[in-house]
A tleap script that builds the chain and sets N, CA, C and O, in Angstrom:
source leaprc.protein.ff14SB
mol = sequence {
  NMET SER ARG ILE ARG ARG ALA PHE THR LEU
  PHE GLU ILE LEU ALA VAL ILE VAL LEU ILE
  GLY LEU VAL VAL GLY LEU LEU VAL SER ARG
  LEU GLU GLY VAL MET GLY ALA GLY LYS VAL
  LYS LEU ALA LYS THR ALA VAL ASN ASN SER
  PHE SER ALA PRO LEU LEU ALA TYR LYS VAL
  ALA MET GLY ASP TYR PRO THR THR GLU GLN
  GLY LEU VAL ILE LEU ARG HIE ALA ILE PRO
  ASP LYS GLY VAL VAL GLU PRO LEU VAL ARG
  ASN ASN GLU ALA LEU ASN ASP PRO TRP GLY
  HIE PRO TYR GLN TYR ARG CYS PRO GLY VAL
  LYS ARG PRO TYR SER TYR ASP LEU TRP SER
  PHE GLY PRO ASP GLY LYS GLU GLY THR SER
  ASP ASP ILE GLY ASN TRP ASP GLU ALA PRO
  PRO PRO ALA ALA PRO ALA CLYS
}
set mol.1.N position { 118.172 175.644 73.453 }
set mol.1.CA position { 117.266 174.674 73.989 }
set mol.1.C position { 117.211 174.829 75.495 }
set mol.1.O position { 118.228 174.730 76.181 }
set mol.2.N position { 116.054 175.066 75.985 }
set mol.2.CA position { 115.942 175.238 77.436 }
set mol.2.C position { 115.457 173.934 78.072 }
set mol.2.O position { 114.642 173.189 77.527 }
set mol.3.N position { 115.998 173.721 79.226 }
set mol.3.CA position { 115.594 172.504 79.971 }
set mol.3.C position { 114.580 172.877 81.024 }
set mol.3.O position { 114.792 173.799 81.811 }
set mol.4.N position { 113.469 172.148 81.036 }
set mol.4.CA position { 112.458 172.365 82.066 }
set mol.4.C position { 112.674 171.307 83.133 }
set mol.4.O position { 112.722 170.108 82.859 }
set mol.5.N position { 112.799 171.779 84.319 }
set mol.5.CA position { 113.035 170.868 85.426 }
set mol.5.C position { 111.786 170.745 86.259 }
set mol.5.O position { 111.230 171.739 86.726 }
set mol.6.N position { 111.349 169.511 86.441 }
set mol.6.CA position { 110.167 169.303 87.277 }
set mol.6.C position { 110.611 168.597 88.537 }
set mol.6.O position { 111.424 167.674 88.497 }
set mol.7.N position { 110.073 169.038 89.647 }
set mol.7.CA position { 110.374 168.414 90.941 }
set mol.7.C position { 109.082 168.375 91.736 }
set mol.7.O position { 108.124 169.091 91.446 }
set mol.8.N position { 109.085 167.509 92.758 }
set mol.8.CA position { 107.921 167.445 93.626 }
set mol.8.C position { 107.956 168.610 94.603 }
set mol.8.O position { 109.014 169.006 95.093 }
set mol.9.N position { 106.776 169.145 94.872 }
set mol.9.CA position { 106.715 170.219 95.861 }
set mol.9.C position { 106.653 169.616 97.255 }
set mol.9.O position { 106.353 168.433 97.415 }
set mol.10.N position { 106.927 170.405 98.227 }
set mol.10.CA position { 106.873 169.958 99.616 }
set mol.10.C position { 105.470 169.452 99.944 }
set mol.10.O position { 105.325 168.463 100.662 }
set mol.11.N position { 104.451 170.105 99.436 }
set mol.11.CA position { 103.076 169.687 99.684 }
set mol.11.C position { 102.809 168.299 99.110 }
set mol.11.O position { 102.159 167.485 99.765 }
set mol.12.N position { 103.285 168.016 97.925 }
set mol.12.CA position { 103.086 166.702 97.302 }
set mol.12.C position { 103.793 165.604 98.099 }
set mol.12.O position { 103.242 164.520 98.293 }
set mol.13.N position { 104.991 165.885 98.551 }
set mol.13.CA position { 105.737 164.907 99.350 }
set mol.13.C position { 105.004 164.630 100.658 }
set mol.13.O position { 104.877 163.472 101.058 }
set mol.14.N position { 104.526 165.663 101.323 }
set mol.14.CA position { 103.793 165.486 102.581 }
set mol.14.C position { 102.498 164.698 102.357 }
set mol.14.O position { 102.128 163.863 103.182 }
set mol.15.N position { 101.822 164.959 101.262 }
set mol.15.CA position { 100.579 164.247 100.966 }
set mol.15.C position { 100.850 162.753 100.779 }
set mol.15.O position { 100.081 161.926 101.269 }
set mol.16.N position { 101.911 162.401 100.092 }
set mol.16.CA position { 102.265 160.995 99.892 }
set mol.16.C position { 102.620 160.345 101.227 }
set mol.16.O position { 102.214 159.212 101.488 }
set mol.17.N position { 103.366 161.041 102.066 }
set mol.17.CA position { 103.742 160.503 103.381 }
set mol.17.C position { 102.498 160.255 104.240 }
set mol.17.O position { 102.406 159.233 104.920 }
set mol.18.N position { 101.558 161.175 104.209 }
set mol.18.CA position { 100.313 161.002 104.969 }
set mol.18.C position { 99.526 159.806 104.452 }
set mol.18.O position { 99.007 159.022 105.246 }
set mol.19.N position { 99.428 159.655 103.148 }
set mol.19.CA position { 98.706 158.513 102.571 }
set mol.19.C position { 99.382 157.196 102.938 }
set mol.19.O position { 98.699 156.229 103.275 }
set mol.20.N position { 100.697 157.143 102.879 }
set mol.20.CA position { 101.422 155.922 103.269 }
set mol.20.C position { 101.162 155.624 104.745 }
set mol.20.O position { 100.955 154.468 105.116 }
set mol.21.N position { 101.171 156.650 105.582 }
set mol.21.CA position { 100.889 156.469 107.012 }
set mol.21.C position { 99.504 155.905 107.259 }
set mol.21.O position { 99.333 155.031 108.109 }
set mol.22.N position { 98.503 156.398 106.522 }
set mol.22.CA position { 97.141 155.892 106.668 }
set mol.22.C position { 97.044 154.425 106.260 }
set mol.22.O position { 96.404 153.629 106.948 }
set mol.23.N position { 97.674 154.067 105.149 }
set mol.23.CA position { 97.637 152.678 104.690 }
set mol.23.C position { 98.319 151.770 105.708 }
set mol.23.O position { 97.793 150.707 106.039 }
set mol.24.N position { 99.474 152.177 106.203 }
set mol.24.CA position { 100.193 151.381 107.196 }
set mol.24.C position { 99.352 151.242 108.467 }
set mol.24.O position { 99.284 150.162 109.053 }
set mol.25.N position { 98.717 152.326 108.889 }
set mol.25.CA position { 97.848 152.273 110.076 }
set mol.25.C position { 96.708 151.291 109.918 }
set mol.25.O position { 96.403 150.538 110.843 }
set mol.26.N position { 96.074 151.288 108.756 }
set mol.26.CA position { 94.987 150.334 108.494 }
set mol.26.C position { 95.497 148.903 108.502 }
set mol.26.O position { 94.855 148.022 109.074 }
set mol.27.N position { 96.632 148.662 107.881 }
set mol.27.CA position { 97.189 147.311 107.846 }
set mol.27.C position { 97.561 146.821 109.244 }
set mol.27.O position { 97.303 145.668 109.591 }
set mol.28.N position { 98.160 147.690 110.037 }
set mol.28.CA position { 98.554 147.301 111.392 }
set mol.28.C position { 97.332 147.004 112.248 }
set mol.28.O position { 97.342 146.043 113.018 }
set mol.29.N position { 96.288 147.801 112.131 }
set mol.29.CA position { 95.090 147.550 112.936 }
set mol.29.C position { 94.427 146.225 112.542 }
set mol.29.O position { 93.926 145.506 113.406 }
set mol.30.N position { 94.420 145.904 111.270 }
set mol.30.CA position { 93.867 144.614 110.827 }
set mol.30.C position { 94.742 143.462 111.294 }
set mol.30.O position { 94.230 142.422 111.707 }
set mol.31.N position { 96.053 143.638 111.233 }
set mol.31.CA position { 96.982 142.602 111.656 }
set mol.31.C position { 96.848 142.334 113.157 }
set mol.31.O position { 96.918 141.183 113.587 }
set mol.32.N position { 96.655 143.385 113.953 }
set mol.32.CA position { 96.461 143.205 115.390 }
set mol.32.C position { 95.203 142.395 115.672 }
set mol.32.O position { 95.192 141.573 116.588 }
set mol.33.N position { 94.141 142.616 114.897 }
set mol.33.CA position { 92.919 141.833 115.063 }
set mol.33.C position { 93.142 140.365 114.761 }
set mol.33.O position { 92.664 139.494 115.487 }
set mol.34.N position { 93.860 140.094 113.700 }
set mol.34.CA position { 94.158 138.709 113.325 }
set mol.34.C position { 95.059 138.074 114.374 }
set mol.34.O position { 94.826 136.935 114.779 }
set mol.35.N position { 96.086 138.794 114.819 }
set mol.35.CA position { 97.018 138.264 115.821 }
set mol.35.C position { 96.284 138.026 117.143 }
set mol.35.O position { 96.544 137.030 117.818 }
set mol.36.N position { 95.379 138.918 117.519 }
set mol.36.CA position { 94.629 138.746 118.759 }
set mol.36.C position { 93.768 137.498 118.726 }
set mol.36.O position { 93.694 136.767 119.714 }
set mol.37.N position { 93.118 137.247 117.599 }
set mol.37.CA position { 92.299 136.034 117.459 }
set mol.37.C position { 93.179 134.801 117.519 }
set mol.37.O position { 92.774 133.780 118.074 }
set mol.38.N position { 94.373 134.875 116.958 }
set mol.38.CA position { 95.308 133.759 117.006 }
set mol.38.C position { 95.752 133.454 118.424 }
set mol.38.O position { 95.906 132.290 118.793 }
set mol.39.N position { 95.960 134.492 119.219 }
set mol.39.CA position { 96.374 134.298 120.611 }
set mol.39.C position { 95.258 133.638 121.422 }
set mol.39.O position { 95.527 132.790 122.272 }
set mol.40.N position { 94.025 134.020 121.166 }
set mol.40.CA position { 92.889 133.403 121.866 }
set mol.40.C position { 92.817 131.920 121.515 }
set mol.40.O position { 92.617 131.085 122.396 }
set mol.41.N position { 92.979 131.588 120.234 }
set mol.41.CA position { 92.957 130.172 119.819 }
set mol.41.C position { 94.102 129.399 120.456 }
set mol.41.O position { 93.932 128.247 120.857 }
set mol.42.N position { 95.263 130.027 120.549 }
set mol.42.CA position { 96.419 129.377 121.160 }
set mol.42.C position { 96.163 129.093 122.639 }
set mol.42.O position { 96.496 128.015 123.132 }
set mol.43.N position { 95.574 130.056 123.346 }
set mol.43.CA position { 95.258 129.855 124.760 }
set mol.43.C position { 94.202 128.766 124.935 }
set mol.43.O position { 94.302 127.957 125.858 }
set mol.44.N position { 93.199 128.734 124.068 }
set mol.44.CA position { 92.172 127.681 124.144 }
set mol.44.C position { 92.793 126.311 123.924 }
set mol.44.O position { 92.444 125.349 124.608 }
set mol.45.N position { 93.708 126.223 122.976 }
set mol.45.CA position { 94.389 124.955 122.717 }
set mol.45.C position { 95.211 124.528 123.920 }
set mol.45.O position { 95.226 123.351 124.280 }
set mol.46.N position { 95.885 125.465 124.533 }
set mol.46.CA position { 96.719 125.136 125.699 }
set mol.46.C position { 95.876 124.609 126.856 }
set mol.46.O position { 96.200 123.570 127.432 }
set mol.47.N position { 94.803 125.311 127.202 }
set mol.47.CA position { 94.024 124.893 128.379 }
set mol.47.C position { 93.207 123.638 128.113 }
set mol.47.O position { 92.908 122.890 129.043 }
set mol.48.N position { 92.839 123.394 126.854 }
set mol.48.CA position { 92.022 122.219 126.546 }
set mol.48.C position { 92.823 121.011 126.077 }
set mol.48.O position { 92.351 119.880 126.193 }
set mol.49.N position { 94.025 121.230 125.551 }
set mol.49.CA position { 94.765 120.111 124.961 }
set mol.49.C position { 96.220 120.018 125.414 }
set mol.49.O position { 96.653 118.965 125.882 }
set mol.50.N position { 96.968 121.094 125.280 }
set mol.50.CA position { 98.416 121.036 125.468 }
set mol.50.C position { 98.853 120.557 126.846 }
set mol.50.O position { 99.855 119.852 126.962 }
set mol.51.N position { 98.127 120.922 127.878 }
set mol.51.CA position { 98.502 120.513 129.230 }
set mol.51.C position { 97.916 119.155 129.623 }
set mol.51.O position { 98.283 118.599 130.658 }
set mol.52.N position { 97.017 118.625 128.809 }
set mol.52.CA position { 96.366 117.352 129.152 }
set mol.52.C position { 97.364 116.221 129.311 }
set mol.52.O position { 97.327 115.495 130.304 }
set mol.53.N position { 98.261 116.062 128.339 }
set mol.53.CA position { 99.222 114.950 128.380 }
set mol.53.C position { 100.198 115.073 129.554 }
set mol.53.O position { 100.390 114.092 130.273 }
set mol.54.N position { 100.823 116.240 129.779 }
set mol.54.CA position { 101.730 116.328 130.929 }
set mol.54.C position { 101.017 116.127 132.272 }
set mol.54.O position { 101.568 115.500 133.177 }
set mol.55.N position { 99.808 116.651 132.402 }
set mol.55.CA position { 99.073 116.473 133.656 }
set mol.55.C position { 98.663 115.014 133.852 }
set mol.55.O position { 98.708 114.503 134.970 }
set mol.56.N position { 98.268 114.353 132.785 }
set mol.56.CA position { 97.911 112.942 132.881 }
set mol.56.C position { 99.142 112.096 133.212 }
set mol.56.O position { 99.063 111.175 134.025 }
set mol.57.N position { 100.283 112.410 132.582 }
set mol.57.CA position { 101.518 111.681 132.878 }
set mol.57.C position { 101.904 111.865 134.350 }
set mol.57.O position { 102.361 110.920 134.993 }
set mol.58.N position { 101.723 113.064 134.876 }
set mol.58.CA position { 102.006 113.315 136.289 }
set mol.58.C position { 101.073 112.478 137.165 }
set mol.58.O position { 101.502 111.873 138.147 }
set mol.59.N position { 99.788 112.454 136.792 }
set mol.59.CA position { 98.812 111.686 137.561 }
set mol.59.C position { 99.153 110.193 137.551 }
set mol.59.O position { 99.035 109.523 138.577 }
set mol.60.N position { 99.570 109.677 136.407 }
set mol.60.CA position { 99.930 108.263 136.313 }
set mol.60.C position { 101.136 107.975 137.209 }
set mol.60.O position { 101.159 106.964 137.911 }
set mol.61.N position { 102.136 108.857 137.187 }
set mol.61.CA position { 103.356 108.641 137.969 }
set mol.61.C position { 103.116 108.825 139.464 }
set mol.61.O position { 103.652 108.071 140.276 }
set mol.62.N position { 102.323 109.813 139.828 }
set mol.62.CA position { 102.185 110.194 141.235 }
set mol.62.C position { 100.874 109.743 141.881 }
set mol.62.O position { 100.741 109.793 143.104 }
set mol.63.N position { 99.914 109.307 141.080 }
set mol.63.CA position { 98.655 108.843 141.628 }
set mol.63.C position { 97.547 109.874 141.646 }
set mol.63.O position { 96.388 109.528 141.878 }
set mol.64.N position { 97.877 111.137 141.405 }
set mol.64.CA position { 96.873 112.192 141.348 }
set mol.64.C position { 97.473 113.398 140.628 }
set mol.64.O position { 98.684 113.478 140.421 }
set mol.65.N position { 96.602 114.329 140.254 }
set mol.65.CA position { 97.068 115.559 139.632 }
set mol.65.C position { 97.844 116.386 140.662 }
set mol.65.O position { 97.680 116.177 141.865 }
set mol.66.N position { 98.681 117.315 140.210 }
set mol.66.CA position { 99.358 118.202 141.162 }
set mol.66.C position { 98.336 118.998 141.968 }
set mol.66.O position { 97.237 119.274 141.488 }
set mol.67.N position { 98.695 119.357 143.171 }
set mol.67.CA position { 97.809 120.180 143.995 }
set mol.67.C position { 97.841 121.619 143.485 }
set mol.67.O position { 98.703 121.989 142.687 }
set mol.68.N position { 96.910 122.404 143.947 }
set mol.68.CA position { 96.887 123.826 143.598 }
set mol.68.C position { 98.192 124.480 144.040 }
set mol.68.O position { 98.753 125.301 143.314 }
set mol.69.N position { 98.673 124.122 145.219 }
set mol.69.CA position { 99.900 124.717 145.745 }
set mol.69.C position { 101.115 124.357 144.874 }
set mol.69.O position { 101.985 125.196 144.640 }
set mol.70.N position { 101.167 123.118 144.402 }
set mol.70.CA position { 102.272 122.720 143.525 }
set mol.70.C position { 102.174 123.442 142.191 }
set mol.70.O position { 103.185 123.850 141.619 }
set mol.71.N position { 100.980 123.593 141.711 }
set mol.71.CA position { 100.743 124.293 140.458 }
set mol.71.C position { 101.358 123.606 139.255 }
set mol.71.O position { 101.847 122.479 139.337 }
set mol.72.N position { 101.323 124.308 138.146 }
set mol.72.CA position { 101.862 123.762 136.902 }
set mol.72.C position { 103.385 123.719 136.909 }
set mol.72.O position { 103.988 122.972 136.138 }
set mol.73.N position { 104.002 124.500 137.760 }
set mol.73.CA position { 105.461 124.561 137.794 }
set mol.73.C position { 106.071 123.203 138.158 }
set mol.73.O position { 107.218 122.930 137.802 }
set mol.74.N position { 105.326 122.358 138.856 }
set mol.74.CA position { 105.819 121.025 139.215 }
set mol.74.C position { 106.095 120.197 137.950 }
set mol.74.O position { 106.910 119.275 137.978 }
set mol.75.N position { 105.430 120.523 136.863 }
set mol.75.CA position { 105.631 119.805 135.607 }
set mol.75.C position { 107.001 120.100 134.984 }
set mol.75.O position { 107.410 119.428 134.037 }
set mol.76.N position { 107.693 121.082 135.504 }
set mol.76.CA position { 109.029 121.434 135.022 }
set mol.76.C position { 110.122 120.607 135.699 }
set mol.76.O position { 111.301 120.750 135.373 }
set mol.77.N position { 109.737 119.751 136.632 }
set mol.77.CA position { 110.721 118.968 137.381 }
set mol.77.C position { 110.606 117.488 137.037 }
set mol.77.O position { 109.508 116.955 136.881 }
set mol.78.N position { 111.750 116.840 136.924 }
set mol.78.CA position { 111.771 115.385 136.751 }
set mol.78.C position { 111.449 114.740 138.095 }
set mol.78.O position { 111.691 115.329 139.148 }
set mol.79.N position { 110.907 113.536 138.053 }
set mol.79.CA position { 110.613 112.769 139.268 }
set mol.79.C position { 111.245 111.382 139.059 }
set mol.79.O position { 110.540 110.407 138.803 }
set mol.80.N position { 112.579 111.304 139.171 }
set mol.80.CA position { 113.269 110.067 138.808 }
set mol.80.C position { 112.815 108.845 139.591 }
set mol.80.O position { 112.749 107.749 139.035 }
set mol.81.N position { 112.501 109.012 140.877 }
set mol.81.CA position { 112.085 107.842 141.661 }
set mol.81.C position { 110.722 107.312 141.231 }
set mol.81.O position { 110.339 106.212 141.628 }
set mol.82.N position { 109.985 108.071 140.431 }
set mol.82.CA position { 108.685 107.623 139.911 }
set mol.82.C position { 108.747 107.328 138.415 }
set mol.82.O position { 107.717 107.111 137.777 }
set mol.83.N position { 109.956 107.322 137.858 }
set mol.83.CA position { 110.116 106.982 136.449 }
set mol.83.C position { 109.994 108.150 135.493 }
set mol.83.O position { 110.068 107.953 134.280 }
set mol.84.N position { 109.809 109.369 136.001 }
set mol.84.CA position { 109.732 110.547 135.145 }
set mol.84.C position { 111.132 111.159 135.118 }
set mol.84.O position { 111.494 111.938 136.000 }
set mol.85.N position { 111.919 110.798 134.094 }
set mol.85.CA position { 113.330 111.183 134.071 }
set mol.85.C position { 113.575 112.556 133.442 }
set mol.85.O position { 114.670 113.104 133.573 }
set mol.86.N position { 112.594 113.108 132.777 }
set mol.86.CA position { 112.707 114.438 132.195 }
set mol.86.C position { 111.488 115.261 132.601 }
set mol.86.O position { 110.431 114.702 132.893 }
set mol.87.N position { 111.631 116.587 132.621 }
set mol.87.CA position { 110.451 117.424 132.908 }
set mol.87.C position { 109.326 117.152 131.913 }
set mol.87.O position { 109.574 116.886 130.737 }
set mol.88.N position { 108.107 117.220 132.391 }
set mol.88.CA position { 106.942 116.980 131.528 }
set mol.88.C position { 106.631 118.199 130.653 }
set mol.88.O position { 106.012 118.076 129.597 }
set mol.89.N position { 107.066 119.361 131.106 }
set mol.89.CA position { 106.966 120.594 130.324 }
set mol.89.C position { 108.391 121.113 130.182 }
set mol.89.O position { 109.089 121.296 131.180 }
set mol.90.N position { 108.821 121.349 128.961 }
set mol.90.CA position { 110.241 121.610 128.694 }
set mol.90.C position { 110.735 123.011 129.023 }
set mol.90.O position { 111.914 123.171 129.336 }
set mol.91.N position { 109.880 124.039 128.965 }
set mol.91.CA position { 110.385 125.383 129.250 }
set mol.91.C position { 109.376 126.201 130.042 }
set mol.91.O position { 108.177 125.923 130.033 }
set mol.92.N position { 109.887 127.205 130.719 }
set mol.92.CA position { 109.044 128.054 131.565 }
set mol.92.C position { 108.049 128.874 130.754 }
set mol.92.O position { 106.968 129.196 131.247 }
set mol.93.N position { 108.401 129.217 129.514 }
set mol.93.CA position { 107.498 130.022 128.686 }
set mol.93.C position { 106.185 129.285 128.411 }
set mol.93.O position { 105.144 129.916 128.226 }
set mol.94.N position { 106.234 127.961 128.384 }
set mol.94.CA position { 105.028 127.167 128.134 }
set mol.94.C position { 104.013 127.306 129.260 }
set mol.94.O position { 102.833 127.008 129.079 }
set mol.95.N position { 104.472 127.757 130.421 }
set mol.95.CA position { 103.574 127.925 131.567 }
set mol.95.C position { 102.849 129.268 131.532 }
set mol.95.O position { 102.012 129.549 132.389 }
set mol.96.N position { 103.174 130.097 130.537 }
set mol.96.CA position { 102.539 131.407 130.398 }
set mol.96.C position { 101.623 131.425 129.186 }
set mol.96.O position { 101.886 130.772 128.176 }
set mol.97.N position { 100.546 132.184 129.304 }
set mol.97.CA position { 99.613 132.322 128.186 }
set mol.97.C position { 100.229 133.220 127.103 }
set mol.97.O position { 101.303 133.783 127.315 }
set mol.98.N position { 99.570 133.360 125.961 }
set mol.98.CA position { 100.140 134.162 124.870 }
set mol.98.C position { 100.348 135.632 125.209 }
set mol.98.O position { 101.069 136.330 124.495 }
set mol.99.N position { 99.733 136.115 126.281 }
set mol.99.CA position { 99.898 137.503 126.697 }
set mol.99.C position { 100.968 137.646 127.780 }
set mol.99.O position { 101.171 138.733 128.320 }
set mol.100.N position { 101.652 136.535 128.095 }
set mol.100.CA position { 102.754 136.582 129.050 }
set mol.100.C position { 102.372 136.388 130.500 }
set mol.100.O position { 103.222 136.520 131.381 }
set mol.101.N position { 101.115 136.079 130.773 }
set mol.101.CA position { 100.660 135.848 132.148 }
set mol.101.C position { 100.656 134.345 132.446 }
set mol.101.O position { 100.387 133.542 131.552 }
set mol.102.N position { 100.950 133.959 133.678 }
set mol.102.CA position { 100.929 132.524 133.995 }
set mol.102.C position { 99.521 131.942 133.850 }
set mol.102.O position { 98.530 132.574 134.216 }
set mol.103.N position { 99.458 130.722 133.306 }
set mol.103.CA position { 98.187 130.006 133.308 }
set mol.103.C position { 97.812 129.739 134.758 }
set mol.103.O position { 98.681 129.528 135.604 }
set mol.104.N position { 96.531 129.748 135.038 }
set mol.104.CA position { 96.022 129.503 136.380 }
set mol.104.C position { 95.602 128.042 136.497 }
set mol.104.O position { 95.059 127.457 135.560 }
set mol.105.N position { 95.863 127.474 137.655 }
set mol.105.CA position { 95.592 126.049 137.849 }
set mol.105.C position { 95.019 125.842 139.243 }
set mol.105.O position { 95.483 126.434 140.218 }
set mol.106.N position { 93.988 124.980 139.320 }
set mol.106.CA position { 93.371 124.664 140.619 }
set mol.106.C position { 92.954 123.206 140.596 }
set mol.106.O position { 92.289 122.749 139.667 }
set mol.107.N position { 93.359 122.472 141.648 }
set mol.107.CA position { 92.982 121.068 141.764 }
set mol.107.C position { 92.723 120.731 143.226 }
set mol.107.O position { 93.606 120.935 144.058 }
set mol.108.N position { 91.563 120.231 143.561 }
set mol.108.CA position { 90.462 119.910 142.648 }
set mol.108.C position { 89.824 121.182 142.107 }
set mol.108.O position { 89.864 122.240 142.734 }
set mol.109.N position { 89.245 121.049 140.946 }
set mol.109.CA position { 88.655 122.212 140.305 }
set mol.109.C position { 87.327 122.603 140.924 }
set mol.109.O position { 86.644 121.787 141.543 }
set mol.110.N position { 86.984 123.839 140.747 }
set mol.110.CA position { 85.666 124.332 141.167 }
set mol.110.C position { 84.663 124.072 140.045 }
set mol.110.O position { 83.547 123.616 140.293 }
set mol.111.N position { 85.064 124.363 138.825 }
set mol.111.CA position { 84.182 124.148 137.670 }
set mol.111.C position { 84.223 122.697 137.201 }
set mol.111.O position { 83.272 122.219 136.583 }
set mol.112.N position { 85.314 121.996 137.488 }
set mol.112.CA position { 85.465 120.579 137.148 }
set mol.112.C position { 85.930 119.868 138.425 }
set mol.112.O position { 87.113 119.555 138.559 }
set mol.113.N position { 85.022 119.614 139.352 }
set mol.113.CA position { 85.408 119.148 140.694 }
set mol.113.C position { 86.099 117.788 140.754 }
set mol.113.O position { 86.781 117.511 141.740 }
set mol.114.N position { 85.958 116.947 139.767 }
set mol.114.CA position { 86.606 115.638 139.798 }
set mol.114.C position { 87.893 115.634 138.984 }
set mol.114.O position { 88.462 114.580 138.697 }
set mol.115.N position { 88.335 116.813 138.623 }
set mol.115.CA position { 89.535 116.960 137.822 }
set mol.115.C position { 90.242 118.240 138.255 }
set mol.115.O position { 90.454 118.456 139.448 }
set mol.116.N position { 90.601 119.071 137.319 }
set mol.116.CA position { 91.296 120.323 137.603 }
set mol.116.C position { 90.716 121.434 136.737 }
set mol.116.O position { 90.156 121.184 135.670 }
set mol.117.N position { 90.861 122.645 137.212 }
set mol.117.CA position { 90.529 123.831 136.426 }
set mol.117.C position { 91.842 124.412 135.910 }
set mol.117.O position { 92.809 124.542 136.661 }
set mol.118.N position { 91.870 124.754 134.644 }
set mol.118.CA position { 93.045 125.371 134.032 }
set mol.118.C position { 92.542 126.510 133.172 }
set mol.118.O position { 91.673 126.307 132.324 }
set mol.119.N position { 93.075 127.712 133.376 }
set mol.119.CA position { 92.550 128.843 132.634 }
set mol.119.C position { 93.573 129.956 132.483 }
set mol.119.O position { 94.598 130.002 133.163 }
set mol.120.N position { 93.243 130.855 131.555 }
set mol.120.CA position { 94.007 132.067 131.288 }
set mol.120.C position { 93.088 133.241 131.594 }
set mol.120.O position { 91.874 133.156 131.404 }
set mol.121.N position { 93.669 134.327 132.066 }
set mol.121.CA position { 92.879 135.535 132.296 }
set mol.121.C position { 92.513 136.227 130.986 }
set mol.121.O position { 91.765 137.204 130.994 }
set mol.122.N position { 93.027 135.735 129.869 }
set mol.122.CA position { 92.683 136.279 128.563 }
set mol.122.C position { 93.439 137.555 128.242 }
set mol.122.O position { 94.367 137.929 128.958 }
set mol.123.N position { 93.044 138.225 127.166 }
set mol.123.CA position { 93.768 139.400 126.693 }
set mol.123.C position { 93.881 140.534 127.710 }
set mol.123.O position { 94.885 141.247 127.728 }
set mol.124.N position { 92.873 140.707 128.549 }
set mol.124.CA position { 92.939 141.830 129.492 }
set mol.124.C position { 93.768 141.518 130.738 }
set mol.124.O position { 94.092 142.427 131.502 }
set mol.125.N position { 94.115 140.252 130.952 }
set mol.125.CA position { 94.951 139.882 132.095 }
set mol.125.C position { 94.263 139.991 133.443 }
set mol.125.O position { 94.925 139.958 134.480 }
set mol.126.N position { 92.932 140.121 133.442 }
set mol.126.CA position { 92.186 140.293 134.695 }
set mol.126.C position { 91.304 139.080 134.958 }
set mol.126.O position { 90.681 138.539 134.045 }
set mol.127.N position { 91.263 138.667 136.208 }
set mol.127.CA position { 90.475 137.503 136.597 }
set mol.127.C position { 88.984 137.837 136.639 }
set mol.127.O position { 88.579 138.920 137.061 }
set mol.128.N position { 88.186 136.874 136.188 }
set mol.128.CA position { 86.735 136.993 136.313 }
set mol.128.C position { 86.065 137.855 135.274 }
set mol.128.O position { 84.909 138.236 135.457 }
set mol.129.N position { 86.741 138.181 134.189 }
set mol.129.CA position { 86.114 138.976 133.137 }
set mol.129.C position { 85.646 138.052 132.008 }
set mol.129.O position { 85.973 136.866 131.988 }
set mol.130.N position { 84.896 138.598 131.096 }
set mol.130.CA position { 84.273 137.779 130.049 }
set mol.130.C position { 85.287 137.185 129.069 }
set mol.130.O position { 84.948 136.265 128.325 }
set mol.131.N position { 86.512 137.688 129.055 }
set mol.131.CA position { 87.480 137.139 128.104 }
set mol.131.C position { 88.356 136.035 128.699 }
set mol.131.O position { 89.296 135.583 128.046 }
set mol.132.N position { 88.066 135.592 129.932 }
set mol.132.CA position { 88.810 134.473 130.522 }
set mol.132.C position { 88.589 133.219 129.666 }
set mol.132.O position { 87.511 133.006 129.112 }
set mol.133.N position { 89.631 132.406 129.575 }
set mol.133.CA position { 89.590 131.202 128.736 }
set mol.133.C position { 89.900 130.015 129.637 }
set mol.133.O position { 91.003 129.914 130.174 }
set mol.134.N position { 88.922 129.106 129.807 }
set mol.134.CA position { 89.120 127.990 130.724 }
set mol.134.C position { 88.879 126.641 130.089 }
set mol.134.O position { 88.218 126.530 129.056 }
set mol.135.N position { 89.429 125.606 130.726 }
set mol.135.CA position { 89.240 124.248 130.188 }
set mol.135.C position { 87.804 123.768 130.366 }
set mol.135.O position { 87.454 122.714 129.835 }
set mol.136.N position { 86.989 124.471 131.066 }
set mol.136.CA position { 85.582 124.113 131.226 }
set mol.136.C position { 84.736 124.677 130.086 }
set mol.136.O position { 83.568 124.314 129.955 }
set mol.137.N position { 85.303 125.558 129.259 }
set mol.137.CA position { 84.535 126.181 128.181 }
set mol.137.C position { 84.182 125.212 127.068 }
set mol.137.O position { 83.092 125.301 126.503 }
set mol.138.N position { 85.080 124.282 126.738 }
set mol.138.CA position { 84.838 123.400 125.593 }
set mol.138.C position { 84.769 121.934 125.980 }
set mol.138.O position { 84.041 121.158 125.361 }
set mol.139.N position { 85.512 121.559 126.984 }
set mol.139.CA position { 85.530 120.149 127.368 }
set mol.139.C position { 84.529 119.897 128.487 }
set mol.139.O position { 84.528 120.628 129.477 }
set mol.140.N position { 83.688 118.896 128.360 }
set mol.140.CA position { 82.744 118.606 129.444 }
set mol.140.C position { 83.507 118.082 130.668 }
set mol.140.O position { 84.513 117.386 130.525 }
set mol.141.N position { 83.027 118.418 131.863 }
set mol.141.CA position { 83.704 117.897 133.059 }
set mol.141.C position { 83.539 116.389 133.155 }
set mol.141.O position { 82.526 115.834 132.729 }
set mol.142.N position { 84.548 115.734 133.720 }
set mol.142.CA position { 84.433 114.275 133.864 }
set mol.142.C position { 83.258 113.905 134.765 }
set mol.142.O position { 82.868 114.673 135.645 }
set mol.143.N position { 82.715 112.744 134.536 }
set mol.143.CA position { 81.610 112.276 135.358 }
set mol.143.C position { 82.079 111.987 136.782 }
set mol.143.O position { 83.247 111.673 137.012 }
set mol.144.N position { 81.172 112.096 137.712 }
set mol.144.CA position { 81.493 111.788 139.104 }
set mol.144.C position { 81.861 110.314 139.234 }
set mol.144.O position { 81.315 109.470 138.523 }
set mol.145.N position { 82.785 110.005 140.139 }
set mol.145.CA position { 83.165 108.594 140.305 }
set mol.145.C position { 81.984 107.751 140.766 }
set mol.145.O position { 81.119 108.216 141.508 }
set mol.146.N position { 81.966 106.507 140.310 }
set mol.146.CA position { 80.888 105.579 140.707 }
set mol.146.C position { 81.014 105.236 142.180 }
set mol.146.O position { 82.121 105.118 142.706 }
set mol.147.N position { 79.884 105.078 142.839 }
set mol.147.CA position { 79.890 104.754 144.269 }
set mol.147.C position { 79.476 103.341 144.504 }
set mol.147.O position { 79.425 102.896 145.650 }
savepdb mol mol.pdb
quit
């Protein structure tokens, strides 16, 4: 009785490896697209919602929003003499957008002159490009004060 031994050839093994590589490449490219869209949504939420409460709490305690020079970093400090016993923003990472760049802050705002401008440079990390994400994109600017 003879035994026939079958094994994969080097060509067959290489073909399977190439096919697995192609499938993995397609999955990774799709995942990057989904993750990129998620980061944009996260940045929009931050500039339109997440910083609203800490900035408002600062304004209530201090009488106005932080200046441009103070920036968002002032929210990391307690102001015990004004009743703010803990930082309004708990960690430094919260001050950075999903791409690792600091959120930009200006008060008084140029786009929202009676409030503040808060924005991210977006995925490309460059100022003034079409992918910038600002609090003026979705929220209407506050009305001018009555005279």
